C-alpha positions, 0 to 999 in steps of 0.5 A: 728723449723718452720724456719729450716723446711722452709729452709730444704724444699727450699734446695730441689727445685725439690722435692718441685716442684714435691710434690706441683704439685701433690697435687695442681693438685688433690686439683685443680680438686676437687675445680673446680668440687665443684665450677662447681657443686655449680654454676650449681645447683644454676642456675637450682634452680633459674630457677625452679620458682615453675614451676610444669609442662611443656607441649610441643611437644612429644620428650625427656622430659629432652630436653623440660625442658632444652629448655623451662625453662633453654633455653639451648637446642632446642625445641622438636617441636610446638603444635597447639593452637587448642590442647592447648586451653583447658589448656590455658583457665584460671582455677583458681581452678587448675592453679595459672598460665599458661604461653605460650611460642613461641621459635625459633629466637634469636639476637646475641645469645640471645633467643627471647621468644614470650609470655605474661606478665605472664612470667615476673611474673613467675620469679618475674621480674621487670622493671628497665627502660621503660615498658613491650612489648605491641605491635608486634615488641616491646621487653623487654630485660633482664639485661644481654642482655642490659649490654653485648649485648649493647642494650638500649631503642629505639634501633632497630634490626632484629631477626635471625632464630635459636639460633645462629647468622647468617646473612643469617638467618636474618628475613626481616619482620621488625625491633624490638624495645627495649621498656624496660629493666628488673632489674637483677633477677639472673635467666634466665630472665636476658638472654632473649629478651621478645616479644609478641607471635604475633611477632614470628608468624609474623616473621615465617609467612613471612619466609613461604611466602618467601619460597613459593615465592622462590619456585614459582620463581624457577618453573617459571624459570624452565618453562622458560627454557623449552619454547621459549619466545620472549624478549617482552613477557619476559619483560611484564612477568617481569613487571607483576612479579614486580607488583605482588611482589609490591602487596605482599610487600604492603599486608605484610606491612599492615599485619605487622602494624595491628597485635597487642599484643594478650590477652589470649582470642585472643591467644586461638581464633587463633586455626590455629597457633602454640606455642612451650610450656606451663609452669604451676604453680598449685594452690595446688600440692595435687590437684587430677586433677593436679596430674593426668594431666601429664598422661592424657596429655601424653595418650590422646593428641599429646602433652607431659607433663614433671615434672621439678623437676623429670627431673632435679633430673634425670639430677643431677643423670646422671651428678653425675656419671661423677662428682664423678668419677672425684672427686675420681680421684682428691682424688687419685692424692692428695693421690699419693702426700701424698705418695710422701711427705712421701717418700721425708721426709723419704729419707731426714731424712736418708740424714740428720741424722748427721745434726739432731744429731748435733741439739740434741747435741746443745740442741734440744729435741726429741720433737723438731725434731719431730715437725721439720719433721711435720712442713715440711709435713704441709708446703708442704701440705699447699702450694700445697693446696693453689696452687690447690685452685688457679688452680681450680679458674683459670680453672673455669675462662676460663671455665666460658667464654666458658659456657657463650658463649655456654649457655648464663649463667653468671658463675663466679670463685666463692668466697672462702667458707666453702668447700675450708676450708674443702679442705685445712684442708683435704690437711693438714691432708694428709700432717700430715699423710705423715709426722708422720712416718718420724717424729717418726723416727726423735724422736727416732734418736740414736745420739750416733750411728750417731755421732760415725759413726757406 
């Protein structure tokens, strides 16, 4: 009966293609959404790192969390060390760990994070080769940066202002040197370039000096247009400018080589400087001071405190509305496919009554005709479900490359798992449901009426 059922299905290729296409699209959409949700949740959970609080500049709490924990958004701004000072000081009774972050630069799309060694400990990172950064312009890179970015120990590069690669935004304060590579951690650590806070400050200080110099040159040219100077005077002024410029380069060169990695005490002493954010781990989540800290910061300072678990749950709820709507759409497409299978089997049954009657005369019982139609429905559902699961992974494959480029996270097509089995069983259940009524009609077929032509 199974072989006959297969022959009957292949005898109607257009109907076969329509049913498989409908069911495949519905199953593919649901499979894609399950894969996407599972991988996003895995990325978010891996990067929570038991961080209890993020403090940064006022703005959107969710944006601050996405930027400073997941590194997929822009900073809300900077905070002064003068204001952050009370929280940067070690307080072992309240804080297990406080990690400063300075953001704003990148290299080939990989973000550069100015911080200290506590950031690596936050994600249980470990050195694969080389060492952690110790001095200004030394960097330690994540596993993905090394593998996909093509960097190795000893390589030098210039950072770029902003989070996208732009030759016009390259800093010329000096080249950074790779001194270490981290082991894979399956966290955001794999995607980052870590360096000392002083490196970020040096780069941005030079940008400010350059902007001031450009503005001064622009004002000088403007004054030159308004006054008539002789060529000799201009030449002398040009020499003077060259002398000043050389002096500027010399002072900057000295500055660049005399800035060293900052200890926590040194960091706190630079009250005129800024950082982007601080990441907190509490000693105890039930500590009264810790529980009241976010409200105290939000009410009494120019900074903003946000709870990562709360904001991520809020993000899940926002994403959940759209995801559920697409899942419902996928289910409706699959349901339409089941209706299509039902109609095609019913119509096929009417056309094949004589053929089925001959099977009865040849010795086939009512139960065998029943199983014949059931097999047809199940075969159609199985083929459609398998194609749908493959379509879901093909869609995820193309989406993964776009997500890698946009967010720097390593997404994959995923392994076949329990959810795929549930989807397959659900599709088979729809095929069974669609074939029940046609199978019952085949079971009760009146062979005398059909063969007599009445």
